[in-house]
SETI-862414 format. One line per 5 residues: their letters; for each residue z, x, y of N, C-alpha, C. Coordinates in pm, whole numbers, plus 50000, padded with zeros to 5 digits. Atoms other than C-alpha are relative to their C-alpha. Last residue first. Example, Ala and Ser with C-alpha at 12.3 -4.5 7.8 and 13.67 -1.06 7.14 Angstrom:
BEGIN
sa) 49994:49918:49881:50714:51367:49894:50073:49923:50109 | 50000:50089:49881:50780:51230:49550:50000:50090:50120
***
This chain:
BEGIN
laakl) 49962:50062:50128:31903:44992:80561:50054:49857:50019 | 50115:50064:50062:31711:45098:80873:50037:49925:49871 | 50042:50112:49918:32020:45173:81082:49885:49921:49936 | 49900:50107:50014:32161:45385:80801:49959:49877:50081 | 50008:50061:50133:31843:45591:80787:50095:49882:49988
tevva) 50124:50079:49999:31841:45650:81162:49981:49930:49867 | 49971:50122:49924:32205:45757:81137:49877:49910:50011 | 49924:50086:50090:32110:46002:80863:50035:49869:50072 | 50099:50072:50079:31848:46142:81100:50070:49905:49903 | 50052:50109:49918:32125:46232:81344:49897:49918:49926
kaqsv) 49906:50112:50008:32295:46433:81071:49951:49881:50082 | 50035:50080:50118:31982:46651:81053:50093:49880:49984 | 50126:50067:49969:32042:46769:81410:49957:49911:49883 | 49969:50111:49911:32404:46843:81320:49874:49923:50040 | 49942:50107:50081:32293:47055:81025:50030:49877:50087
veqqh) 50109:50059:50078:32069:47259:81253:50052:49884:49917 | 50087:50071:49906:32353:47317:81501:49885:49932:49927 | 49945:50135:49980:32588:47404:81214:49913:49919:50095 | 50032:50073:50122:32362:47699:81130:50050:49856:50010 | 50143:50031:49992:32372:47824:81490:49953:49927:49874
prlph) 50032:50106:49904:32753:47795:81486:49852:49963:50004 | 50014:49948:49864:32791:47999:81166:49962:49887:50096 | 50090:50079:49916:32921:47871:80830:50001:50054:50142 | 49940:50091:49901:33092:48145:80630:49895:49931:50086 | 49955:50132:50046:32886:48273:80333:50065:49912:50108
apdea) 50092:50108:49963:32680:48554:80490:50057:49862:49971 | 49968:50053:49867:32975:48795:80481:49904:49892:50048 | 50109:49976:49906:32916:48828:80104:50036:49942:50137 | 49941:49972:49869:33252:48818:79928:49894:50032:50104 | 49887:50090:49976:33127:48648:79611:50060:50019:50139
fimaf) 50027:50111:49910:32786:48817:79631:50120:49914:50033 | 50076:49961:49881:32835:49164:79487:49997:49887:50101 | 49921:49901:49927:33111:49094:79234:49930:50044:50129 | 49901:50069:49918:32924:48778:79134:50081:50100:50083 | 50036:49986:49859:32624:48983:79018:50103:49936:50093
pdevg) 49977:49863:49954:32763:49044:78669:49968:50020:50148 | 50115:49960:49921:32794:48667:78615:50023:50141:50053 | 49973:49961:49862:33050:48618:78341:49869:50042:50068 | 50089:49894:49953:32969:48426:78025:50028:50029:50147 | 49925:49877:49982:33272:48226:77914:49914:50117:50045
tsigs) 50035:49903:50104:33045:47955:77778:50084:50126:50007 | 49997:49864:49950:33205:47676:77979:49972:50096:49885 | 49970:49898:50100:33097:47328:77874:49997:50137:50065 | 49855:49987:50008:33114:47031:78114:50044:50104:49900 | 49950:50031:50134:32750:46959:78034:50152:49999:49990
ltevi) 50051:50129:50044:32619:46939:78391:50064:49956:49869 | 49935:50102:49919:32846:47224:78499:49953:49861:49959 | 49859:50009:50040:32737:47452:78215:50069:49885:50074 | 50000:50072:50127:32373:47366:78294:50142:49991:49944 | 50041:50139:49979:32414:47462:78660:50013:49921:49870
rlgmf) 49888:50071:49936:32614:47775:78581:49965:49854:50024 | 49897:50026:50100:32344:47886:78335:50117:49922:50060 | 50038:50117:50080:32077:47846:78602:50104:49965:49895 | 49994:50117:49912:32255:48083:78839:49967:49874:49922 | 49858:50030:49978:32319:48331:78559:50018:49882:50095
pimai) 49933:50053:50120:31962:48328:78430:50144:49959:50025 | 50033:50140:50033:31819:48356:78785:50071:49950:49874 | 49894:50095:49964:32002:48675:78879:49975:49859:49950 | 49866:49955:50040:31791:48939:78700:50106:49894:50024 | 49976:50019:50143:31450:48768:78706:50139:50043:49956
dygge) 49923:49879:50029:31446:48722:79082:50046:49991:49854 | 50087:49890:50040:31165:48468:79123:50072:50134:49982 | 49900:49898:50027:31310:48120:79165:49933:50119:49935 | 50028:49857:49980:31110:47801:79192:50119:50089:49968 | 50114:49972:49912:31134:47447:79045:49980:50151:50010
hlval) 50012:49864:49950:31358:47332:78761:49876:50015:50086 | 50128:49943:50040:31415:46958:78728:49983:50137:50065 | 50019:49877:49925:31766:46812:78737:49876:50071:49946 | 50096:49913:50067:31785:46450:78624:49973:50120:50089 | 50035:49877:49931:32093:46248:78721:49905:50083:49914
rggct) 50138:49968:50039:32199:45894:78639:49948:50119:50082 | 50012:49866:50056:32576:45907:78694:49859:50040:49962 | 49950:49996:50136:32615:45533:78740:49983:50133:49932 | 50100:50051:50096:32391:45530:79044:50045:50012:49855 | 50109:50085:49950:32601:45574:79359:49912:49937:49892
adala) 49958:50096:49897:32944:45726:79302:49891:49900:50035 | 49895:50089:50053:32869:45898:78972:50034:49889:50100 | 50064:50088:50098:32544:46036:79114:50102:49902:49942 | 50081:50093:49924:32729:46174:79417:49930:49901:49908 | 49907:50097:49941:32993:46332:79196:49924:49894:50078
mvkqt) 49949:50083:50109:32714:46496:78993:50097:49893:50053 | 50104:50099:50030:32546:46613:79314:50040:49912:49882 | 50014:50098:49893:32867:46776:79434:49896:49894:49966 | 49882:50086:50001:32944:46948:79106:49988:49890:50105 | 50014:50090:50115:32588:47078:79096:50118:49906:49989
lskfs) 50100:50100:49965:32617:47221:79447:49982:49898:49887 | 49940:50092:49904:32942:47393:79346:49902:49891:50042 | 49899:50080:50070:32788:47548:79034:50059:49896:50095 | 50072:50106:50070:32487:47653:79240:50093:49916:49913 | 50056:50091:49900:32709:47845:79481:49931:49883:49931
esyls) 49894:50095:49964:32906:47991:79190:49953:49903:50107 | 49971:50097:50106:32586:48146:79052:50105:49897:50040 | 49986:49938:50133:32464:48310:79371:50051:49894:49904 | 49924:50073:50101:32350:48208:79721:50009:50081:49871 | 49899:49919:50069:32250:48456:79990:50085:49920:49903
mralp) 49870:50066:50003:31928:48341:80159:50095:50079:49910 | 49897:49915:49942:31623:48543:80260:50132:49925:50012 | 49914:50070:49903:31327:48411:80065:50109:50095:50045 | 50078:50090:49917:31036:48515:79841:50084:49919:50099 | 50099:49930:49918:31175:48828:79674:49926:49910:50097
dwgga) 50133:50053:50026:31494:48654:79555:49898:50068:50091 | 50099:49894:50018:31791:48885:79575:49860:49948:49975 | 49993:49890:49904:32054:48656:79725:49897:50110:49985 | 49918:49890:50048:31959:48343:79538:49984:50124:50087 | 49904:49971:49893:31796:48072:79751:50099:50107:49955
dlgss) 50047:49891:49914:31510:48103:79502:50081:50016:50128 | 49892:49901:49995:31690:47897:79239:49965:50117:50090 | 50045:49863:49987:31476:47586:79279:50118:50093:50012 | 49903:49890:50005:31630:47268:79149:49931:50136:49999 | 50097:49892:50012:31430:46965:79253:50076:50130:50016
viild) 49982:49876:49925:31711:46719:79188:49883:50093:49971 | 50075:49888:50056:31636:46362:79081:50023:50120:50091 | 50014:49880:49918:31892:46093:79154:49922:50104:49921 | 50017:49874:50073:31853:45746:79003:49992:50112:50102 | 49981:50032:50142:31926:45385:79105:49992:50126:49914
pkyae) 50116:49998:50089:31973:45489:79467:50037:49957:49859 | 49965:50057:50131:32258:45375:79695:49880:49995:49904 | 50125:50047:50063:32100:45453:80035:50024:49931:49867 | 50048:50118:49929:32430:45479:80223:49880:49938:49930 | 49899:50105:50013:32587:45710:79966:49956:49872:50071
vapev) 50015:50058:50134:32262:45909:79951:50102:49889:49979 | 50131:50066:50012:32257:45967:80326:49987:49930:49866 | 49999:50130:49930:32633:46032:80354:49867:49927:49990 | 49905:50097:50054:32617:46292:80074:50001:49869:50078 | 50045:50055:50127:32299:46469:80183:50095:49892:49949
vqtfa) 50131:50064:49995:32382:46517:80551:49967:49931:49867 | 50022:50071:49874:32740:46623:80629:49868:49922:50004 | 49892:50094:49970:32861:46719:80281:49972:49918:50126 | 49978:50098:50105:32536:46871:80158:50104:49897:50041 | 50118:50087:50012:32424:47044:80474:50024:49891:49898
aeyag) 50003:50086:49883:32775:47177:80533:49883:49903:49993 | 49892:50097:50016:32795:47308:80177:50002:49902:50117 | 50045:50097:50100:32455:47473:80218:50106:49893:49977 | 50103:50083:49938:32564:47639:80543:49951:49894:49902 | 49940:50085:49897:32887:47766:80390:49900:49907:50064
ygcgg) 49960:50130:50051:32709:47889:80076:50055:49908:50108 | 49927:49998:50126:32521:48168:80248:50043:49860:49963 | 49886:50087:50028:32255:48153:80516:50063:50030:49864 | 49873:49928:50001:32041:48452:80613:50120:49916:49966 | 49984:49895:50101:31727:48266:80715:50135:50069:50012
plpvn) 50054:49869:49965:31778:47963:80935:50021:50101:49888 | 49899:49900:49968:31839:47629:80764:49935:50132:50039 | 50065:49868:50002:31565:47367:80778:50096:50110:50046 | 49899:49911:49944:31762:47051:80683:49942:50142:49993 | 50012:49855:50017:31494:46789:80630:50117:50071:50065
infge) 49902:49920:49926:31542:46415:80582:49984:50147:49964 | 50034:49860:50031:31271:46169:80483:50089:50087:50088 | 49997:49987:50146:31394:45806:80468:49947:50135:49953 | 49866:49968:50045:31489:45802:80837:50010:50021:49850 | 49934:49904:49912:31170:45627:80944:50146:50018:49958
aspgg) 49893:49931:50073:31015:45458:80642:50069:50106:50087 | 49927:50093:50087:30766:45196:80755:50120:50063:49932 | 49954:50120:49928:30643:45394:81057:50081:49903:49915 | 50099:50078:49928:30626:45720:80859:50057:49874:50062 | 50065:50108:50073:30909:45953:80764:49905:49922:50088
iedvm) 49900:50092:50053:31167:46177:80936:49939:49884:49921 | 50087:50065:50098:30974:46491:81027:50087:49904:49920 | 50058:50122:49942:31186:46572:81335:49897:49933:49910 | 49903:50109:49994:31405:46813:81140:49937:49871:50049 | 49918:50003:49880:31114:47040:81051:50089:49875:50002
gsdpp) 49857:49996:50029:30995:47083:80693:50090:50000:50120 | 49937:50128:50037:30633:47173:80748:50149:50019:49978 | 50030:50105:49902:30407:47436:80907:50062:49866:49963 | 49945:49967:49868:30536:47751:80735:49982:49891:50104 | 50111:49967:49911:30492:47608:80385:50052:50021:50142
fcrdq) 50124:50049:50059:30689:47801:80294:50015:49851:49970 | 50024:49897:50101:30952:48000:80487:49871:49969:49924 | 50136:49944:49988:30938:47789:80802:49972:50112:49900 | 50091:50043:49893:31316:47725:80801:49870:50080:50000 | 50006:49899:49895:31482:47805:80471:49890:49964:50099
hislt) 50090:49887:50022:31535:47487:80275:50012:50101:50113 | 49924:49892:49935:31751:47178:80223:49923:50128:49972 | 50032:49861:50030:31515:46890:80145:50087:50093:50083 | 49913:49910:49924:31598:46520:80121:49971:50143:49957 | 50026:49858:50026:31353:46250:80009:50085:50085:50094
lvspd) 49935:49918:49896:31460:45886:79978:49979:50147:49965 | 49959:49867:50044:31214:45690:79761:50055:50076:50121 | 49944:50014:50134:31172:45312:79799:50037:50136:49939 | 49854:49996:50001:31135:45363:80175:50063:49983:49862 | 49950:50083:50110:30767:45455:80137:50153:50007:49995
dwfik) 49990:50134:49944:30577:45590:80438:50055:49899:49899 | 49982:49998:49855:30614:45961:80371:50023:49861:50060 | 49918:50118:49970:30659:45920:79994:50022:49981:50150 | 50026:50109:50096:30378:46151:79878:50074:49873:50041 | 50131:50059:49975:30390:46374:80186:49975:49877:49913
qagng) 50006:50051:49863:30763:46438:80175:49867:49930:50025 | 49934:50130:49998:30758:46468:79796:49997:49940:50139 | 50072:50092:50085:30502:46747:79822:50060:49861:50002 | 50108:50068:49928:30652:46921:80124:49927:49897:49915 | 50057:50094:50096:30977:47006:79949:49890:49915:50063
hhvdw) 50002:50143:49967:31040:47299:80180:49935:49916:49892 | 50121:50037:49927:31112:47636:80023:49993:49848:50018 | 49993:49936:49868:31462:47751:79928:49878:49970:50086 | 50086:49882:50002:31468:47497:79644:49997:50059:50141 | 49929:49884:49947:31754:47258:79713:49925:50131:49972
diiai) 50070:49874:50026:31546:46940:79685:50079:50115:50062 | 49928:49896:49925:31727:46608:79652:49940:50134:49961 | 50040:49866:50042:31499:46323:79541:50067:50100:50093 | 49973:49893:49904:31662:45980:79572:49957:50133:49938 | 49979:49866:50055:31510:45687:79383:50033:50094:50115
kglgh) 49988:49892:49902:31524:45315:79465:50034:50132:49932 | 50043:50031:49865:31403:45017:79263:49995:50120:50092 | 49901:49960:49901:31411:45104:78897:49945:49976:50140 | 49964:50105:49906:31175:44897:78683:50108:50038:50099 | 49864:50045:50024:31168:45133:78387:50049:49895:50100
vaqah) 49977:50024:50143:30793:45191:78363:50138:49941:49975 | 50106:50080:50063:30676:45164:78724:50032:49960:49857 | 50022:50128:49936:30993:45273:78906:49903:49912:49921 | 49874:50076:50010:31106:45549:78674:49985:49862:50062 | 49989:50047:50138:30744:45663:78641:50127:49916:49984
raais) 50090:50114:50012:30714:45685:79021:50005:49940:49859 | 49944:50109:49920:31021:45909:79031:49913:49874:49989 | 49886:50057:50072:30898:46124:78742:50060:49883:50076 | 50057:50073:50113:30561:46179:78912:50112:49931:49921 | 50057:50123:49944:30747:46274:79229:49937:49915:49891
anafv) 49891:50089:49960:30962:46523:79040:49947:49868:50054 | 49919:50047:50112:30667:46681:78857:50107:49899:50041 | 49872:50023:49934:30423:46709:79149:50099:49937:49902 | 49969:50142:49996:30128:46856:78958:50144:49981:50049 | 50124:50069:50033:29986:47203:79026:50018:49849:50006
cfgkg) 49979:50132:50057:30261:47405:79195:49866:49928:49980 | 49978:49985:50144:30239:47784:79253:50012:49865:49928 | 49879:49923:50027:30271:47726:79632:50040:50006:49854 | 49951:49916:49892:30016:47447:79667:50121:50077:49949 | 49886:49919:50040:29803:47225:79449:50041:50089:50116
mdpea) 50010:49856:50014:29580:46967:79613:50127:50061:49943 | 50137:49953:50016:29492:46602:79667:49986:50150:49981 | 50089:50091:50072:29821:46416:79623:49862:50057:49970 | 50026:50118:49920:30035:46717:79719:49899:49911:49928 | 50129:50065:50028:30190:46987:79502:49989:49870:50078
hhgap) 50096:49979:49891:30476:47176:79670:49870:49925:49979 | 49959:50067:49876:30753:47031:79450:49909:50027:50120 | 50076:50113:49950:30584:47092:79117:50022:49960:50144 | 49919:50084:49912:30683:47404:78930:49913:49893:50063 | 49985:49967:49858:30458:47536:78657:50089:49901:50075
rllay) 50093:49907:49936:30675:47562:78454:49859:49956:49965 | 50142:50026:49993:30968:47337:78367:49923:50116:50065 | 50046:49866:49961:31325:47393:78254:49847:50002:49994 | 50134:49976:50052:31438:47029:78250:49951:50134:50054 | 50065:49888:49930:31812:46983:78290:49866:50024:49932
vndva) 50100:49917:50065:31948:46642:78191:49959:50115:50091 | 50080:49933:49898:32225:46394:78253:49908:50097:49928 | 49934:50031:49873:32435:46149:78054:49924:50059:50118 | 49916:49891:49950:32200:46154:77757:50064:49955:50130 | 49995:49904:50111:32025:45891:77542:50085:50121:50036
gniva) 49864:49973:50044:32121:45635:77806:50010:50093:49882 | 49974:50070:50126:31771:45493:77844:50141:50022:49946 | 50003:50145:49975:31762:45595:78212:50032:49921:49873 | 49888:50037:49914:31875:45951:78141:50005:49848:50019 | 49876:49982:50074:31643:46001:77844:50122:49958:50081
dvaal) 49990:50100:50107:31342:45851:78021:50137:50010:49932 | 49951:50125:49940:31412:46064:78330:50010:49889:49897 | 49868:49983:49941:31392:46388:78133:50052:49869:50057 | 49902:50003:50108:31101:46283:77915:50142:50010:50054 | 49990:50139:50044:30900:46204:78229:50105:49987:49888
aggac) 49924:50071:49897:30975:46550:78370:50017:49853:49963 | 49860:49961:50015:30862:46702:78042:50088:49934:50103 | 49943:50082:50106:30541:46501:78068:50144:50035:49971 | 49974:50129:49938:30473:46672:78400:50060:49903:49898 | 49885:49979:49913:30508:47000:78212:50038:49871:50073
lnaid) 49883:50003:50088:30272:46877:77943:50127:50017:50081 | 49984:50140:50038:30017:46803:78217:50119:49983:49905 | 49943:50069:49884:30064:47150:78365:50024:49853:49969 | 49862:49952:49980:30013:47303:78020:50066:49927:50116 | 49917:50053:50109:29708:47091:77934:50145:50042:50018
fggpg) 49980:50144:49981:29551:47163:78272:50096:49945:49895 | 49882:50030:49918:29613:47536:78233:50024:49853:50024 | 49904:50081:50076:29373:47581:77943:50119:49955:50081 | 50063:50079:50106:29197:47863:78127:50105:49926:49916 | 50084:49924:50091:29406:47973:78423:49933:49910:49898
ipafi) 49983:50048:50136:29546:47791:78724:49903:50075:49911 | 50106:49976:50099:29599:47924:79073:50035:49939:49864 | 49968:50079:50120:29827:47760:79331:49891:50018:49896 | 49906:49923:50082:29847:47982:79641:50042:49924:49876 | 49955:49884:49923:29675:47709:79843:50107:50072:49921
gtegg) 49966:50032:49862:29473:47456:79642:50033:50126:50076 | 49989:50146:49987:29378:47436:79277:50031:49958:50143 | 49899:50041:49903:29253:47796:79276:50000:49848:50014 | 50030:49987:49858:29066:47909:78967:50113:49947:50084 | 49886:50019:49912:29042:47889:78590:49957:50015:50144
qgesl) 49924:49875:49990:28775:48042:78372:50123:49987:50089 | 50079:49880:49976:28628:47711:78261:50088:50124:50000 | 50099:49991:50108:28799:47410:78102:49907:50120:50017 | 49932:49963:50122:29100:47462:78328:49903:50019:49884 | 49962:49859:49987:28887:47454:78642:50059:50051:49869
tkvrd) 50125:49923:50004:28734:47125:78526:50027:50149:50012 | 50049:50000:50137:29076:46976:78447:49873:50084:49987 | 49912:49912:50077:29215:47076:78785:49951:50012:49856 | 50031:49862:49959:28912:46920:78953:50087:50099:49924 | 50124:49958:50064:28950:46598:78753:49966:50145:50035
iyage) 49970:49983:50142:29313:46563:78860:49877:50051:49926 | 49923:49875:50015:29206:46621:79220:50033:50026:49854 | 50092:49889:49981:28934:46356:79202:50072:50134:49986 | 50076:49977:50122:29180:46107:79053:49907:50119:50012 | 50133:50059:49995:29411:46144:79352:49924:50036:49873
hvrel) 50114:49915:49964:29766:46237:79260:49869:49923:50002 | 49968:49903:49896:30093:46040:79267:49875:50073:50050 | 49906:50067:49910:30059:45723:79057:50033:50089:50120 | 50071:50071:49895:29749:45891:78917:50092:49918:50090 | 50047:49907:49898:29955:46143:78723:49940:49926:50117
aerpa) 49880:49942:49939:30142:45869:78537:49962:50098:50110 | 49949:50093:49900:29817:45681:78479:50127:50050:50067 | 50076:49992:49876:29667:45984:78310:50057:49908:50108 | 50122:50081:49998:29939:45990:78048:49934:50006:50137 | 49989:50118:49916:30181:46284:78067:49871:49919:49993
pkahl) 50090:50003:49884:30153:46517:77773:50016:49871:50079 | 50131:50043:50046:30464:46504:77555:49907:49999:50121 | 50104:50045:49908:30781:46697:77628:49875:49955:49924 | 50132:49941:50023:31066:46717:77381:49897:49938:50094 | 50096:50104:49965:31431:46667:77461:49861:50061:50000
ptlqa) 50138:49959:49973:31696:46881:77294:49911:49879:50028 | 50089:50091:50071:32052:46752:77336:49856:50039:50030 | 50079:50089:49916:32279:47040:77436:49913:49910:49913 | 49916:50113:49962:32556:47202:77232:49930:49903:50094 | 49967:50076:50120:32330:47444:77043:50084:49876:50030
mlgsv) 50117:50077:50043:32185:47559:77376:50032:49910:49881 | 50005:50130:49934:32529:47660:77504:49885:49914:49947 | 49951:50105:50088:32583:47938:77251:49991:49861:50060 | 49863:50032:49960:32552:48211:77516:50064:49899:49906 | 49910:49898:50058:32247:48342:77328:50145:49977:50041
eilnk) 50002:49994:50146:32053:48019:77392:50103:50097:49946 | 49940:50125:50047:32143:47954:77756:50011:50002:49847 | 49856:49989:49977:32071:48322:77820:50071:49873:49955 | 49940:49905:50094:31729:48298:77653:50151:50010:50018 | 49991:50064:50132:31632:47982:77842:50070:50092:49901
lrrkt) 49896:50103:49988:31716:48158:78169:50018:49927:49867 | 49871:49930:50008:31516:48463:78060:50117:49902:50019 | 49964:49976:50140:31219:48235:77989:50134:50070:49986 | 49943:50119:50065:31206:48099:78342:50052:50032:49860 | 49915:50066:49901:31143:48400:78568:50065:49874:49943
dphdf) 49861:49959:50014:31021:48578:78254:50091:49937:50103 | 49917:50079:50093:30702:48369:78256:50146:50041:49993 | 50035:49963:50136:30552:48521:78573:50101:49936:49904 | 49967:50106:50096:30577:48346:78905:49950:50036:49861 | 49858:50030:49990:30591:48655:79128:50042:49893:49898
hqapq) 49979:50109:49906:30249:48753:78995:50150:49973:50006 | 49967:50135:50045:30271:49083:78815:49996:49902:50116 | 49858:50007:50036:30087:49401:78915:50026:49861:49946 | 49951:50114:50080:29730:49508:78986:50148:50012:49967 | 49989:49970:50141:29688:49772:79261:50050:49879:49922
lmggs) 49880:50066:50052:29584:49636:79597:50005:50018:49849 | 49885:49910:49989:29338:49892:79739:50130:49938:49953 | 50011:49910:49887:29036:49699:79618:50117:50097:50001 | 50135:49949:49984:29161:49441:79374:49990:50085:50125 | 50012:49854:49996:29465:49228:79308:49853:50040:50009
pmiga) 50091:49949:50104:29476:48860:79403:49986:50151:50012 | 50137:49971:49958:29779:48806:79628:49915:50046:49883 | 50073:50127:49986:30105:48629:79543:49852:50022:50031 | 49919:50089:49918:30299:48925:79406:49935:49864:50007 | 49889:49913:49965:30016:49141:79273:50087:49922:50097
ygdmq) 49936:50007:49869:29772:48911:79098:50101:50113:50016 | 50087:49943:49899:29519:48928:78816:50056:49997:50140 | 50043:49861:50017:29699:48693:78579:49915:50046:50119 | 50008:49958:49860:29893:48377:78666:49956:50147:50002 | 50046:49866:49965:29856:48201:78332:49993:50021:50151
hwmfr) 50073:50021:49875:30065:47903:78221:49964:50137:50058 | 50136:49951:50020:30175:48016:77875:49909:49969:50118 | 50007:49859:49965:30542:47985:77967:49860:50058:49986 | 49987:49989:49855:30524:47606:77970:49981:50145:50045 | 50132:50005:49939:30394:47638:77614:50005:50000:50153
edwvf) 50054:49866:49982:30737:47754:77505:49863:49999:50067 | 50112:49980:50091:30863:47400:77559:49942:50137:50030 | 50058:49866:50009:31197:47310:77711:49882:49997:49905 | 50144:50003:50024:31376:46996:77821:49947:50142:50005 | 50066:49878:49956:31754:46999:77789:49854:49994:49958
gtam) 50129:49972:50059:31968:46688:77767:49940:50129:50055 | 50098:49949:49904:32335:46685:77853:49871:50033:49927 | 50124:49953:50061:32573:46468:77653:49901:50041:50109 | 50117:50032:49920:32923:46443:77798:49876:50060:49935
***
């Protein structure tokens, strides 16, 4: 099996300076690192490389996304504003989404990496692909950046697959711990893209991602949220996947599956309160690969989103790429001994209640198909 890998060192040059966590430093807030600093992604690339796996992947190279690709998702005025900020000293593109000098070119290259990923899968150059992108994209909305995201990489890739390759239906599965509000807003009234988000309830953004947000008048049931309560382990995610995601995607029968793959549901992430670890992401990847095989000829593009615990992220990401490629590196996860027997993993009744509410939306989807 040929697995593509999108990477460019320039993704790591996206600047998030002058922050402590997510807040601008100054006054009594001592300067520190922004949560989204380059090591949150670069250490994953490094582990893939030193494990020997990188040499067995198909390298895919990002090119800047053409303006028309961005405009299929974002308003022209917003694109221009990001460019203007980038040409100066940088600034805030929206809510918690700063960009530094030269950042437009990096964010645009990152969007181009998402295009390269879907091109390779659709053209048959690879069986599947992992794109290690930065800045992330799933919070970005048509007219603003949000939550460290500047351009909506997965949504841009979905529209590109439709406009350039003629695909009809796309499914975007988002397992980042934060709600995939960007894709929800972009495709709210469009049944040609099925959007599914499994996330921590009201974590970010705190005002979106509820179960009753099911799509606009022309697309009711085509937006499905599973807002899991904080503290969930793999049991809740497995239930969400098998009871909600799988039947929805099987009924929808997309031509391509795109995964917004945030790793911030990991047990030590500073920006969430879930308890997944490397084997959890291996299992989720196995499930989404089987789903792609059953519905769209295996066409699967996995695009990296969030994740801010620099110690665990490399091992969670490695398991995903190992699973996509079918290659085991033999690298052991040193954190597995802590999380494998975590009492958070069994499914709890209050977690099942949320999953059951989301299952009802699947029935709305099926009725609309």
